[in-house]
PLY file of the C-alpha trace (Angstrom):
ply
format ascii 1.0
element vertex 266
property float x
property float y
property float z
element edge 265
property int vertex1
property int vertex2
end_header
-12.76 26.73 50.74
-11.88 23.05 50.83
-15.27 22.26 49.35
-14.59 24.60 46.41
-11.17 23.03 45.80
-12.73 19.58 45.93
-15.39 20.60 43.38
-12.75 22.07 41.05
-10.61 18.92 41.25
-13.68 16.76 40.63
-14.64 18.84 37.58
-11.11 18.59 36.18
-11.12 14.81 36.63
-14.53 14.52 34.96
-13.27 16.64 32.06
-10.16 14.46 31.70
-12.21 11.27 31.76
-14.66 12.68 29.22
-11.82 13.77 26.93
-10.13 10.38 27.16
-13.41 8.61 26.46
-13.97 10.86 23.44
-10.59 10.00 21.93
-11.01 6.28 22.62
-14.44 6.21 21.01
-13.29 8.36 18.11
-10.40 6.00 17.41
-12.73 3.00 17.66
-15.19 4.44 15.16
-12.38 5.57 12.83
-10.85 2.09 12.96
-14.19 0.48 12.12
-14.86 2.93 9.31
-11.41 2.34 7.81
-11.56 -1.46 8.04
-15.09 -1.55 6.60
-14.05 0.73 3.73
-10.99 -1.30 2.76
-12.85 -4.59 3.09
-15.44 -3.27 0.66
-12.71 -2.07 -1.71
-10.92 -5.45 -1.49
-14.18 -7.20 -2.39
-14.49 -5.00 -5.48
-10.84 -5.59 -6.43
-11.32 -9.36 -6.35
-14.47 -9.26 -8.45
-14.09 -9.39 -12.22
-16.96 -9.20 -14.71
-16.52 -11.99 -17.22
-17.14 -11.39 -20.94
-20.78 -11.82 -21.96
-22.69 -11.75 -25.24
-24.45 -8.50 -26.09
-27.36 -9.19 -28.44
-29.34 -6.54 -30.26
-33.16 -6.79 -30.36
-34.70 -8.73 -33.25
-35.69 -6.64 -36.25
-38.28 -8.08 -38.65
-37.69 -5.62 -41.52
-35.43 -8.04 -43.37
-32.54 -5.64 -43.10
-29.17 -7.26 -42.51
-28.94 -5.20 -39.31
-31.68 -7.40 -37.91
-29.14 -10.19 -37.46
-28.00 -10.86 -33.92
-24.86 -8.91 -33.19
-22.61 -10.59 -30.63
-19.58 -8.43 -29.91
-17.74 -9.45 -26.77
-17.81 -7.01 -23.90
-14.30 -6.68 -22.55
-13.93 -8.13 -19.08
-13.93 -5.42 -16.44
-11.51 -6.07 -13.60
-12.16 -4.93 -10.09
-9.10 -2.72 -10.42
-10.70 -0.93 -13.35
-13.87 -0.36 -11.36
-11.84 1.15 -8.53
-9.85 3.27 -11.00
-13.15 4.72 -12.19
-14.09 5.54 -8.60
-10.74 7.23 -7.94
-8.31 7.90 -10.78
-5.43 8.27 -8.28
-5.35 4.50 -7.86
-2.46 2.93 -9.77
-2.29 -0.60 -8.38
-2.90 -3.11 -5.64
-0.43 -4.40 -3.04
-0.90 -7.75 -1.29
1.16 -10.11 0.85
-0.54 -13.45 1.43
-1.02 -14.37 5.08
-0.95 -10.74 6.25
-3.39 -7.85 6.46
-1.56 -6.07 3.66
-4.19 -6.07 0.93
-4.76 -2.51 -0.23
-5.05 -0.16 -3.19
-1.99 1.95 -3.99
-2.42 5.60 -4.83
-0.17 8.03 -6.72
-0.34 11.84 -6.72
2.98 13.15 -8.13
1.98 16.80 -7.73
0.86 16.23 -4.12
3.42 13.72 -2.76
1.83 12.94 0.63
-1.81 13.51 -0.24
-2.86 10.06 1.02
-0.83 10.16 4.20
-4.02 11.03 6.09
-6.68 10.40 3.47
-8.57 7.23 2.75
-9.28 5.81 -0.71
-12.38 8.00 -0.93
-10.23 11.06 -0.09
-11.90 11.58 3.29
-9.68 12.37 6.28
-8.36 9.22 7.97
-5.53 8.56 10.39
-5.13 5.25 8.52
-4.42 6.99 5.24
-3.95 4.80 2.17
-0.74 3.21 0.81
0.81 5.42 -1.85
3.63 5.41 -4.36
6.49 7.87 -3.92
5.90 10.90 -6.12
8.94 10.51 -8.42
8.28 6.87 -9.22
6.94 6.15 -12.70
4.83 3.09 -13.47
4.89 3.71 -17.21
8.61 4.08 -17.72
8.88 2.03 -15.45
11.18 3.12 -12.61
13.85 0.72 -11.36
12.35 0.90 -7.87
8.74 1.42 -6.81
8.68 2.85 -3.28
5.36 2.46 -1.46
4.50 3.93 1.94
1.89 2.84 4.46
1.13 3.57 8.11
2.11 1.33 11.02
-1.17 1.17 12.95
-1.33 -0.19 16.50
-4.28 -2.41 15.60
-2.22 -4.23 12.97
-3.73 -2.69 9.83
-2.11 -0.97 6.85
1.64 -1.79 6.71
2.02 -2.87 10.35
2.87 -6.44 9.34
6.09 -5.26 7.71
7.78 -5.12 11.13
7.33 -8.89 11.34
10.04 -9.20 8.70
12.55 -8.70 11.50
12.02 -12.45 12.00
13.56 -14.78 9.45
10.89 -17.38 10.15
8.26 -14.82 9.12
10.25 -14.05 5.99
10.49 -17.75 5.17
6.70 -18.00 4.92
6.10 -14.56 3.36
8.73 -14.26 0.64
6.44 -13.03 -2.12
4.85 -9.60 -2.54
2.11 -9.17 -5.14
1.86 -5.78 -6.85
-0.68 -5.55 -9.63
-1.52 -2.60 -11.84
-4.61 -2.13 -14.00
-2.99 -4.04 -16.87
-0.24 -6.19 -15.35
0.31 -8.62 -12.51
3.75 -9.03 -10.96
5.25 -11.02 -8.12
8.26 -9.75 -6.19
10.62 -11.85 -4.06
11.96 -10.29 -0.85
15.73 -9.89 -0.88
16.26 -7.76 2.25
14.47 -6.39 5.32
15.96 -3.70 7.53
15.19 -0.70 9.72
16.81 2.70 9.63
16.35 6.31 10.68
15.24 8.99 8.22
16.49 11.85 10.38
18.75 14.17 8.42
22.31 12.92 8.52
21.32 9.59 10.05
20.50 6.19 8.65
20.31 5.00 5.06
18.46 7.12 2.47
16.76 4.20 0.72
14.10 6.55 -0.65
16.66 8.29 -2.88
17.05 5.22 -5.09
14.33 5.28 -7.74
16.35 4.94 -10.94
19.91 3.67 -11.29
22.48 5.80 -13.10
24.17 2.61 -14.18
25.19 -0.86 -13.03
27.60 0.46 -10.39
24.91 2.65 -8.84
22.47 -0.27 -8.86
24.96 -2.72 -7.38
25.89 -0.22 -4.66
22.26 0.10 -3.60
21.75 -3.67 -3.50
24.96 -4.10 -1.50
23.75 -1.52 1.03
20.32 -3.08 1.60
21.83 -6.56 1.85
24.34 -5.34 4.43
21.59 -3.70 6.50
19.24 -6.69 6.30
18.35 -8.46 9.55
19.37 -11.76 7.95
20.71 -13.18 4.71
17.80 -14.14 2.47
20.13 -15.89 0.05
18.55 -13.76 -2.69
19.88 -10.72 -4.48
19.27 -8.62 -7.59
21.36 -7.44 -10.51
21.25 -4.45 -12.81
18.11 -4.69 -14.93
15.97 -6.28 -12.22
13.00 -4.14 -11.18
12.49 -3.59 -7.45
9.71 -2.75 -5.04
10.33 -1.19 -1.62
7.70 -1.11 1.11
8.17 1.33 3.98
6.44 1.98 7.29
7.27 3.54 10.65
9.19 1.59 13.30
10.13 2.60 16.81
13.62 1.32 17.65
15.20 4.27 15.83
14.64 7.99 16.06
12.12 8.67 13.27
12.62 5.05 12.26
11.40 3.16 9.23
10.97 -0.55 8.56
11.88 -1.30 4.96
11.33 -4.41 2.87
12.98 -4.64 -0.57
11.98 -7.21 -3.19
12.86 -7.90 -6.82
10.41 -8.56 -9.61
10.00 -12.11 -10.80
8.64 -13.12 -14.19
5.32 -11.58 -15.13
2.21 -13.65 -14.33
0 1
1 2
2 3
3 4
4 5
5 6
6 7
7 8
8 9
9 10
10 11
11 12
12 13
13 14
14 15
15 16
16 17
17 18
18 19
19 20
20 21
21 22
22 23
23 24
24 25
25 26
26 27
27 28
28 29
29 30
30 31
31 32
32 33
33 34
34 35
35 36
36 37
37 38
38 39
39 40
40 41
41 42
42 43
43 44
44 45
45 46
46 47
47 48
48 49
49 50
50 51
51 52
52 53
53 54
54 55
55 56
56 57
57 58
58 59
59 60
60 61
61 62
62 63
63 64
64 65
65 66
66 67
67 68
68 69
69 70
70 71
71 72
72 73
73 74
74 75
75 76
76 77
77 78
78 79
79 80
80 81
81 82
82 83
83 84
84 85
85 86
86 87
87 88
88 89
89 90
90 91
91 92
92 93
93 94
94 95
95 96
96 97
97 98
98 99
99 100
100 101
101 102
102 103
103 104
104 105
105 106
106 107
107 108
108 109
109 110
110 111
111 112
112 113
113 114
114 115
115 116
116 117
117 118
118 119
119 120
120 121
121 122
122 123
123 124
124 125
125 126
126 127
127 128
128 129
129 130
130 131
131 132
132 133
133 134
134 135
135 136
136 137
137 138
138 139
139 140
140 141
141 142
142 143
143 144
144 145
145 146
146 147
147 148
148 149
149 150
150 151
151 152
152 153
153 154
154 155
155 156
156 157
157 158
158 159
159 160
160 161
161 162
162 163
163 164
164 165
165 166
166 167
167 168
168 169
169 170
170 171
171 172
172 173
173 174
174 175
175 176
176 177
177 178
178 179
179 180
180 181
181 182
182 183
183 184
184 185
185 186
186 187
187 188
188 189
189 190
190 191
191 192
192 193
193 194
194 195
195 196
196 197
197 198
198 199
199 200
200 201
201 202
202 203
203 204
204 205
205 206
206 207
207 208
208 209
209 210
210 211
211 212
212 213
213 214
214 215
215 216
216 217
217 218
218 219
219 220
220 221
221 222
222 223
223 224
224 225
225 226
226 227
227 228
228 229
229 230
230 231
231 232
232 233
233 234
234 235
235 236
236 237
237 238
238 239
239 240
240 241
241 242
242 243
243 244
244 245
245 246
246 247
247 248
248 249
249 250
250 251
251 252
252 253
253 254
254 255
255 256
256 257
257 258
258 259
259 260
260 261
261 262
262 263
263 264
264 265
């Protein structure tokens, strides 16, 4: 009887070890697949095809069409190439000196489509940063809200939690958010954490468009009050904003939030 119990316990332990090993290996391979994918995408994003001459073949018939035709081919940005690969891509988010360097997706009819899908739409626990569904790049909205996962290995939007430190803020004040046609820099004005549980915390995600100057000023006052430190920077009605959000673990269902205002167009 003791022998049978021993065998059962041994089998259970083996099963537990095998299951743990499976999850560890699965996470390792998923992490490698995700990092390889986004490195490849970043390489494409940074590569732009410069204009070149397009010459037609010589024609010896004496027709005027035999002349060399040299129309310029429009330069094709890496963003455009990625847009062709996946039309859900609307821009690129980057913070120098961090791992935040990713495409931004937008699926208004399917708000959280990229929560657990990679750029190529395959399942991924890393997901892909995406714009809140009711934000509008064309209008444009007063506030672009972008979400990304907080991964334990430091990828996606994990570096946002470092904004709890003013020294980190001091060396990472600028957020780059580029679309297919425009490049913009944003200066961080506040960094805070809050809960998104119903009835708790600050509903930062409700502010997409201001109803007027009072509504705008109220929002700015709230984020400045919540900020871990005074950045010495603020925004006024008419300034466009960007808000980056990721999970954080000091609050119940917590979020780390970084708010920045748009500077002059590059």
